[in-house]
C-alpha positions in Angstrom: -18.1 -13.8 6.6 -19.6 -10.2 7.5 -18.1 -8.3 10.4 -19.6 -6.4 13.5 -18.7 -3.4 15.3 -18.7 -4.6 19.0 -18.9 -2.4 22.2 -15.5 -2.1 22.6 -15.3 1.1 19.7 -14.2 4.0 21.4 -15.3 6.0 18.0 -11.4 6.8 16.6 -12.7 6.4 13.0 -10.3 4.2 11.5 -12.2 1.7 10.2 -14.3 4.4 8.8 -11.6 5.6 6.5 -10.5 2.1 5.4 -13.9 0.7 4.5 -13.4 -0.4 1.0 -17.0 -0.5 0.5 -18.4 2.9 2.0 -20.4 1.0 4.6 -19.2 2.4 8.0 -21.2 5.1 9.6 -21.1 6.6 13.2 -24.0 7.4 15.5 -24.3 10.7 17.5 -22.2 9.1 20.2 -19.0 8.6 17.4 -19.3 4.7 17.9 -18.9 3.1 14.4 -22.0 0.6 13.1 -21.3 -1.4 9.7 -24.2 -1.5 7.0 -24.2 -5.1 6.1 -26.1 -4.7 3.0 -22.8 -2.9 1.5 -20.2 -4.9 3.3 -17.7 -6.4 1.0 -16.1 -8.8 3.4 -12.7 -7.8 2.6 -11.8 -7.4 6.1 -10.1 -3.8 5.7 -11.4 -2.2 9.2 -10.2 -5.2 11.5 -6.7 -4.7 9.6 -6.7 -1.3 11.3 -8.8 -1.3 14.7 -5.9 -0.8 17.2 -8.1 -2.0 20.3 -10.2 -5.1 18.1 -13.3 -3.9 18.3 -14.2 -5.4 15.0 -15.2 -9.2 14.9 -16.7 -12.0 12.3 -20.3 -12.0 12.8 -20.9 -14.9 15.4 -17.1 -14.6 16.9 -16.7 -13.8 20.8 -13.6 -12.5 22.7 -14.2 -15.7 24.6 -12.0 -19.1 23.6 -11.8 -21.8 26.5 -8.0 -22.8 27.0 -6.8 -25.9 25.6 -4.0 -28.5 26.0 -1.3 -28.3 23.1 -2.8 -29.4 19.8 -1.0 -31.6 17.5 -1.6 -31.9 13.8 0.0 -34.1 11.1 0.3 -32.2 7.7 2.9 -32.0 4.9 2.9 -28.6 3.8 2.1 -25.8 6.2 1.1 -22.4 4.5 1.9 -19.4 6.6 -0.4 -16.3 5.9 -3.2 -16.2 4.0 -2.5 -13.4 1.8 -2.1 -13.2 -2.1 0.9 -15.4 -2.1 0.0 -17.8 0.7 -3.5 -18.2 -0.8 -2.7 -18.9 -4.2 0.1 -21.2 -2.7 -2.0 -23.3 -0.7 -4.8 -23.5 -3.6 -2.0 -24.5 -6.1 -0.4 -27.1 -4.2 -3.9 -28.9 -3.3 -4.3 -29.0 -7.1 -1.0 -30.9 -7.3 -1.6 -33.2 -4.5 -3.3 -35.1 -2.3 -1.2 -34.4 0.3 -2.4 -32.3 3.9 -2.3 -28.7 3.5 -2.6 -26.6 6.3 -2.9 -22.7 6.3 -1.9 -20.7 9.7 -3.5 -17.4 9.7 -2.6 -15.0 12.5 -5.5 -12.6 11.7 -9.3 -13.9 12.3 -10.2 -13.2 8.4 -8.2 -14.8 4.9 -7.1 -13.0 2.3 -4.9 -10.3 4.0 -3.4 -7.8 1.4 -5.0 -9.2 -1.7 -8.4 -8.4 -0.9 -7.5 -4.5 -1.0 -5.4 -5.0 -4.2 -6.6 -3.7 -7.4 -4.4 -4.6 -10.4 -2.3 -7.6 -11.7 0.0 -7.8 -14.1 -0.5 -11.2 -16.3 1.9 -11.9 -19.5 1.5 -14.7 -22.1 -1.9 -16.4 -21.0 -3.8 -17.9 -23.1 -6.8 -15.9 -22.7 -4.3 -12.9 -24.1 -2.9 -14.9 -27.0 -6.8 -16.3 -28.0 -7.6 -12.6 -28.6 -4.3 -11.8 -30.4 -3.1 -9.4 -27.6 0.6 -8.9 -28.0 2.8 -10.5 -25.0 5.0 -7.5 -23.8 6.7 -9.9 -21.5 10.3 -9.3 -23.1 10.1 -5.7 -23.2 9.1 -5.5 -19.7 11.6 -7.7 -18.7 14.4 -5.9 -20.2 13.0 -2.3 -18.6 13.0 -3.9 -15.4 16.6 -5.3 -15.5 17.8 -1.9 -16.8 16.0 -0.4 -14.0 17.8 -2.6 -11.4 21.1 -2.1 -13.0 21.0 -5.6 -13.9 22.0 -6.4 -10.3 18.9 -9.1 -9.8 19.0 -12.6 -11.0 17.5 -12.9 -14.4 16.4 -16.1 -14.0 14.1 -15.0 -11.2 12.8 -12.4 -12.9 11.9 -14.5 -16.1 9.8 -16.8 -13.6 8.0 -14.1 -12.2 6.6 -12.8 -14.9 6.2 -16.0 -17.0 4.4 -17.7 -14.1 1.7 -14.6 -14.1 0.3 -16.3 -17.3 0.9 -19.6 -15.9 -1.2 -18.9 -12.5 -3.9 -17.0 -14.7 -4.5 -20.1 -17.1 -5.0 -22.3 -13.8 -7.0 -19.4 -12.4 -9.5 -19.6 -15.1 -10.3 -23.1 -14.2 -11.4 -22.4 -10.9 -14.1 -19.2 -12.0 -16.7 -19.2 -14.7 -15.7 -15.1 -14.0 -16.3 -13.1 -17.6 -12.9 -11.1 -18.4 -12.8 -7.3 -20.2 -9.4 -6.2 -21.8 -8.0 -3.3 -19.4 -4.5 -2.1 -18.6 -2.7 -1.3 -15.3 -3.1 2.0 -13.6 0.3 2.9 -14.0 0.5 1.9 -18.1 -2.4 4.2 -19.0 -2.9 6.0 -20.9 -0.1 5.7 -23.5 -0.1 1.8 -23.8 1.6 -1.3 -22.4 -0.1 -4.8 -21.2 -3.4 -5.5 -22.0 -4.8 -7.7 -18.9 -7.7 -9.2 -18.0 -9.9 -7.9 -15.6 -12.6 -9.8 -14.3 -16.0 -8.0 -15.5 -18.1 -6.4 -12.8 -15.5 -6.0 -10.1 -13.8 -3.1 -8.8 -10.3 -4.9 -8.3 -9.3 -8.2 -9.2 -7.9 -8.8 -5.4 -11.2 -9.5 -3.4 -12.7 -11.4 -6.5 -10.0 -13.6 -6.5 -9.4 -14.3 -2.8 -13.0 -15.6 -2.4 -12.1 -17.7 -5.4 -8.8 -19.3 -4.1 -10.8 -19.6 -0.4 -13.6 -21.7 -1.8 -11.4 -23.9 -3.7 -9.0 -24.7 -0.6 -12.1 -25.7 1.4 -13.4 -27.8 -1.4 -9.3 -29.3 -1.5 -9.7 -30.1 1.9 -7.0 -27.6 3.1 -7.6 -26.8 6.6 -7.6 -23.1 7.4 -6.5 -21.9 10.8 -7.2 -18.5 11.4 -5.7 -16.8 14.9 -3.1 -18.9 14.5 -0.1 -17.0 15.2 3.3 -18.8 14.2 6.0 -18.3 16.4 8.5 -20.9 16.4 10.4 -23.4 14.4 11.0 -26.9 15.0 13.9 -28.3 13.6 15.3 -31.8 12.6 18.7 -32.5 10.7 18.1 -28.7 9.3 15.1 -29.1 8.1 12.0 -27.3 9.6 9.8 -30.7 11.3 7.2 -28.7 13.0 5.8 -25.2 13.3 4.6 -23.8 16.4 1.5 -21.4 16.5 -0.5 -19.4 19.2 -3.8 -19.8 19.1 -7.0 -18.7 20.6 -7.2 -21.2 23.5 -3.5 -22.1 23.7 -0.8 -23.9 21.6 -0.9 -26.0 18.2 1.5 -27.5 17.0 1.8 -29.0 13.1 4.0 -31.4 11.8 5.4 -31.2 8.4 7.6 -31.8 5.7 7.6 -28.4 4.0 6.6 -24.6 5.0 5.4 -22.1 2.7 6.4 -18.7 4.4 4.3 -15.5 3.3 3.7 -13.3 6.4 3.9 -10.3 4.6 5.2 -7.0 5.3 6.7 -5.9 8.5 6.0 -2.7 9.0 4.1 -2.9 12.6 7.4 -4.3 13.8 8.5 -1.6 16.6 12.1 -2.6 16.6 12.8 -2.6 12.4 10.7 0.3 12.2 12.7 2.0 14.5 16.3 1.0 13.2 15.5 0.8 9.5 12.8 3.7 9.1 13.7 6.3 12.1 12.5 9.4 10.2 9.2 7.3 9.5 9.3 6.2 13.3 8.7 9.8 14.4 5.2 10.8 11.9 1.9 9.8 12.2 0.6 8.6 9.1 -3.2 7.7 8.8 -4.0 3.7 8.9 -5.0 1.9 6.4 -4.9 -1.6 4.7 -1.2 -1.4 3.8 -0.1 -1.4 7.8 -2.4 -3.9 9.4 -1.9 -5.0 13.0 -0.9 -8.3 11.5 2.4 -7.2 9.6 5.0 -7.7 12.3 7.8 -8.9 10.5 7.3 -12.7 12.0 8.9 -14.1 8.9 12.3 -12.3 9.1 13.0 -13.8 12.7 11.4 -17.1 11.9 13.5 -17.5 8.4 16.8 -16.2 10.5 15.6 -19.1 13.2 15.7 -21.8 10.5 18.8 -20.8 9.4 17.9 -18.7 6.0 20.2 -16.2 4.5 18.4 -12.6 5.9 20.0 -9.5 4.1 18.8 -6.6 6.4 20.0 -4.1 4.0 16.9 -5.3 1.5 14.7 -3.7 4.2 12.9 -1.2 2.7 9.9 0.9 3.8 8.2 2.1 0.5 7.0 5.4 1.7 5.2 7.7 -0.7 4.3 11.5 -1.0 3.1 13.6 -1.0 -0.2 12.1 -1.2 -2.9 15.0 -1.9 -6.6 15.8 -3.4 -7.4 19.1 -4.0 -11.5 20.1 -4.4 -11.9 20.7 -8.9 -9.6 20.5 -11.3 -8.5 24.0 -11.0 -7.1 24.0 -7.5 -6.1 20.6 -8.2 -4.1 21.6 -11.4 -3.0 24.6 -10.3 -1.4 22.6 -6.6 0.2 20.3 -9.1 2.1 23.0 -11.3 5.5 23.7 -11.6 4.5 27.2 -10.9 3.3 26.6 -6.9 5.5 26.4 -4.0 5.9 23.0 -2.1 6.5 24.1 1.6 6.5 22.5 5.0 5.0 23.3 8.1 7.1 25.5 8.8 6.5 27.3 5.6 10.4 26.4 4.3 10.5 25.1 0.4 12.1 21.3 0.6 12.3 20.2 -2.8 12.2 21.6 -6.9 8.2 21.6 -6.9 8.9 20.1 -10.5 10.6 17.1 -9.1 6.9 15.4 -9.0 5.9 15.8 -12.7 9.5 15.6 -14.2 10.7 12.4 -12.8 7.5 11.0 -11.3 9.0 10.6 -8.3 6.1 10.1 -5.5 9.0 7.5 -4.2 11.8 9.4 -3.9 10.3 12.8 -3.1 9.0 10.6 -0.2 12.1 9.9 1.3 13.1 14.0 1.6 8.9 14.1 2.8 9.3 11.9 5.5 12.3 14.1 7.1 9.9 17.3 6.9 7.8 18.3 10.4 5.0 15.7 10.7 5.8 14.4 7.1 3.6 17.3 5.8 3.3 19.6 2.5 1.7 22.5 1.6 1.2 23.1 -2.3 0.7 27.5 -2.2 -0.5 28.9 -5.0 -2.5 32.3 -5.8 -4.7 33.7 -7.7 -2.6 36.4 -10.1 0.1 33.3 -10.0 -3.0 31.1 -11.5 -3.6 34.0 -13.9 -0.6 34.1 -15.7 -0.1 29.8 -15.8 -3.7 30.2 -17.4 -2.6 32.6 -19.7 0.5 31.2 -20.6 -0.7 27.8 -20.7 -3.7 28.2 -22.6 -5.5 25.4 -24.3 -2.3 23.2 -24.0 -1.9 20.6 -21.0 -0.6 22.2 -17.9 1.7 19.5 -17.5 2.1 15.8 -18.6 3.1 13.3 -15.4 6.2 11.6 -16.0 4.7 8.2 -15.4 2.5 8.8 -18.3 -1.0 9.2 -16.7 -1.7 11.5 -19.2 -2.1 15.3 -19.7 -3.5 17.8 -17.2 -5.5 20.7 -18.6 -6.6 23.8 -16.7 -10.5 24.0 -17.1 -12.3 26.8 -18.5 -14.3 27.9 -15.7 -11.2 28.2 -13.4 -11.9 31.4 -12.3 -15.1 30.4 -11.3 -13.8 27.5 -9.2 -11.3 29.6 -7.2 -13.9 32.3 -6.4 -16.0 29.6 -5.2 -13.3 28.3 -3.4 -13.2 31.2 -1.0 -16.9 30.9 0.4 -18.1 28.9 3.2 -18.4 25.2 2.1 -16.7 26.3 -1.0 -15.0 22.8 -1.3 -18.0 21.2 -1.5 -19.9 23.1 -3.7 -16.9 23.2 -6.4 -16.7 19.5 -6.2 -20.6 18.9 -6.4 -20.0 21.0 -10.2 -18.8 17.5 -11.2 -15.4 16.9 -13.2 -12.0 14.8 -12.9 -11.4 17.1 -9.9 -14.6 16.3 -8.1 -14.6 13.8 -5.5 -12.6 10.7 -5.9 -10.9 12.6 -9.1 -7.9 14.7 -9.5 -6.7 16.1 -12.6 -6.3 13.6 -15.9 -7.4 11.0 -13.5 -4.5 11.0 -11.1 -2.5 13.9 -9.6 1.2 13.2 -9.0 1.2 12.6 -5.7 -2.1 10.4 -6.2 -4.9 9.8 -3.8 -5.1 10.4 0.1 -3.5 8.0 1.5 -1.6 6.6 4.7 -1.1 4.1 7.0 0.5 4.0 10.8 3.9 4.7 11.7 5.6 3.6 14.2 4.0 0.5 16.1 3.5 3.2 18.9 3.3 1.5 22.4 -0.3 1.3 22.5 -1.4 -1.3 25.1 -2.1 -4.5 23.4 -5.9 -5.3 23.1 -7.4 -6.7 25.7 -7.4 -10.0 25.9 -5.2 -9.9 22.7 -6.5 -9.9 19.1 -10.2 -11.8 18.8 -9.8 -15.6 19.7 -6.3 -14.7 22.0 -4.3 -13.4 18.8 -1.1 -11.6 20.8 -2.3 -7.9 21.4 -1.0 -5.6 18.5 0.7 -2.1 19.3 -1.8 0.5 18.0 -2.3 3.3 15.9 -1.8 6.2 18.7 -1.6 9.9 17.2 0.6 12.2 19.0 -2.1 14.3 20.6 -3.1 11.1 22.1 -6.4 9.8 21.2 -6.0 6.3 19.4 -5.9 6.7 15.9 -7.3 10.0 15.8 -5.9 12.5 13.5 -3.5 15.8 15.0 -3.6 19.1 13.6 -7.0 19.0 11.7 -6.0 15.8 9.5 -10.0 14.6 9.3 -10.7 17.8 7.2 -10.0 17.6 3.4 -6.5 19.0 3.6 -7.7 22.2 1.3 -7.2 26.4 2.5 -8.6 29.5 0.8 -7.8 32.8 2.2 -7.9 36.3 1.3 -4.6 37.1 3.1 -1.7 35.1 3.6 -1.8 35.2 7.5 -5.5 33.8 7.0 -4.2 30.9 5.0 -1.5 29.8 7.8 -4.4 30.4 10.7 -6.4 27.5 8.5 -3.5 25.2 7.4 -1.4 25.6 10.5 1.6 26.8 8.3 3.8 29.2 10.1 3.1 32.3 8.9 6.7 34.2 9.6 8.5 31.3 7.8 5.8 31.3 4.6 6.0 34.7 4.6 9.8 35.1 4.5 10.2 32.0 1.9 7.8 33.8 -0.3 9.5 37.0 -0.2 12.5 35.4 -1.1 11.1 33.5 -3.7 9.8 36.8 -5.6 13.0 38.4 -5.5 14.1 34.7 -7.2 11.5 35.4 -9.9 12.5 38.7 -10.3 16.4 37.8 -11.1 15.2 34.8 -13.2 17.5 32.2 -11.1 16.1 29.9 -8.5 19.3 29.7 -6.6 17.7 27.4 -3.9 16.3 24.5 -5.6 16.9 25.0 -9.2 13.3 25.7 -10.8 13.5 26.2 -14.8 13.2 30.4 -15.0 10.1 29.6 -16.9 8.3 27.8 -14.3 9.5 31.1 -11.9 6.1 33.2 -11.6 6.1 35.4 -8.5 3.1 35.4 -5.8 0.8 38.5 -6.0 -1.2 39.8 -3.1 -4.2 36.5 -3.1 -6.4 35.0 -2.6 -4.0 32.2 -1.5 -4.7 28.6 -1.8 -3.2 25.7 -0.2 -3.5 22.2 -0.5 -2.2 19.7 1.9 0.4 16.5 1.2 0.3 13.8 3.8 3.2 11.3 3.7 2.0 7.3 3.0 3.0 4.0 2.7 2.4 0.6 0.8 4.3 -1.5 3.6 7.5 -2.9 4.4 9.6 -5.5 2.0 12.2 -7.5 1.8 14.2 -9.7 4.2 14.7 -13.1 3.0 16.6 -14.3 -0.3 15.5 -16.7 -2.4 16.2 -18.5 -5.5 14.1 -18.7 -8.8 12.1 -21.2 -7.0 11.3 -19.0 -3.9 13.3 -21.2 -2.0 15.2 -19.6 0.7 18.9 -19.2 0.4 20.8 -20.3 3.8 23.7 -18.6 1.9 23.3 -16.8 -1.3 26.9 -16.4 -2.2 27.5 -20.4 -2.5 23.7 -21.0 -3.6 22.9 -23.1 -1.0 19.1 -23.0 0.4 17.0 -24.4 3.2 15.5 -27.3 2.0 11.7 -27.2 2.4 11.5 -23.5 3.1 9.6 -21.7 0.4 9.1 -17.8 1.1 7.4 -15.9 -1.7 5.4 -12.5 -1.6 6.1 -9.4 0.5 8.6 -10.9 2.7 11.3 -12.0 -0.5 14.1 -9.7 -1.0 14.7 -10.8 -4.6 12.8 -9.0 -6.8 13.4 -5.6 -6.2 16.8 -3.3 -4.9 17.1 -0.9 -2.2 18.1 2.2 -3.7 18.8 4.9 -0.5 15.3 3.8 0.7 13.7 3.9 -2.7 12.6 0.4 -3.6 12.8 -0.6 -7.6 11.1 -3.4 -8.4 10.7 -6.0 -11.3 6.7 -6.2 -10.9 4.0 -5.1 -8.8 3.3 -6.0 -5.8 0.1 -8.4 -6.6 1.4 -9.8 -9.7 4.6 -10.9 -7.5 2.1 -12.5 -5.2 0.4 -14.8 -7.3 3.5 -15.4 -9.5 5.8 -16.8 -6.1 2.7 -18.3 -4.8 2.1 -20.3 -7.9 6.1 -21.4 -7.9 6.2 -21.5 -4.3 3.4 -24.6 -4.6 4.7 -26.2 -7.7 8.3 -26.7 -6.0 7.1 -27.6 -2.5 4.8 -30.3 -3.8 7.5 -31.4 -5.9 9.7 -31.6 -3.0 7.7 -33.3 -0.4 6.9 -35.8 -3.5 10.3 -37.1 -3.5 
């Protein structure tokens, strides 16, 4: 189903930034419109619109009120993201019992629609091609990384079910597959994976296949239905109560698969468990869908599930930055550059990002900086010394094995052009890995610019609620007032070049006196050969000259809030993890479950990536829920 922008549009531009198909444009009045010929039907635009100005074609804001609707079902699936869709489609294959999906958004697929890479281990497709199965090695590494504090039987199921899922998935579609590798395994090796030929990512394609299969199997999919309550009978969930476009729907059931996803849009949880993030404006995107309000945390608690609030982990990333051209990007991410906050003060050892792949750990410090911003500062004479020292060797090799990064031969030309009006665009048009959509070696330590909304910021509920009467979601108001508008020039690329330090600060918003003092002190430390502030290696201490100066802004980002409910290896929700008792008939796959990662001081250390966990845990939940209702 394609989408339309209605007259409610206020021109905030969030949908345009979130669009995966680059099919949203705007007219002279700033209001957005969608090129239907290019729409991917992913729904990303709808996930970020703070005033519900986007509807599916043929939809309306008008829905008549009705008396309570009662539906009898065997399995109710809450949420139609990756885990929920897999669970519903798989369960429908295993039984002819009645299955109902309750989805609060007006479209199906959730975060799966935006996912790119999965992890698949031990599939027949890999075995037939003689591809080594690295599952045992990866499980061992994952358990080492989590200090063996996780349930090894759950970890085993998480991995082995990826292959079982894929073997089943291949029976649902005649797609062609090609060999590929998970992005964070490139280029030095990892599990060879099946990627869908001709598709930019596996998520949206898989979502559409699973939706089609659900409909063919008679699964009832109810969108704009928000689960608000459980009815309990003899300690079991006997019905789910949902608010729908015109009133209330009650679904009687025998088992519930609850995959309601992230809690990043829950105001109370964010304030309590991520107070620093609560103060920062972060660009909304699909990871911060207005649907992610943590409903499952409270529903699970109501059902008697063991909710461990210490596991609630907001996965922060940063600094997320993008410089025009491979020269500026290389120097900005080199150990010689300075990382300063908006006040012009250093806040971290610049080599931390490269040495430890600390995009997630560094973000825990970045969130404490003013407005969550970093500026990577370098200067022409510094760049010249770095280039002379580096020669034809890589300027650095990322710890995450994204490959070596080289300084281009025409680096001087690029830096000179960047000083010209529209210089950033001119350099990008030169091409190369640092051009549009690229960074040195394919991915800079901080990655591409990204972002999401921070606090659910008290924007008034959408008029009439979400389409069809879904309760209004808190919006994405920026500190400067306009819903979703980005303050402080965030709409620019985030790259600045100037002949003088003062001019650089005027362009970037960095405090001049603070940066001037920082550089003077830094140059003294370079002369002494000792970084007494952040202990940078002495051979990385290269002083600043008289200019020109360059700065790349890095923003804070996130891919969601995770955890809450403890589950066993079969995705059953524990009622008491210590004694192993479970809530009969309640299964919790996906982001809501806390048992496949550890929360290390706010850093999520996980055993498998999010999409792989969604398909694996959803597959497992379906298998065991069907077994449960068949007893």
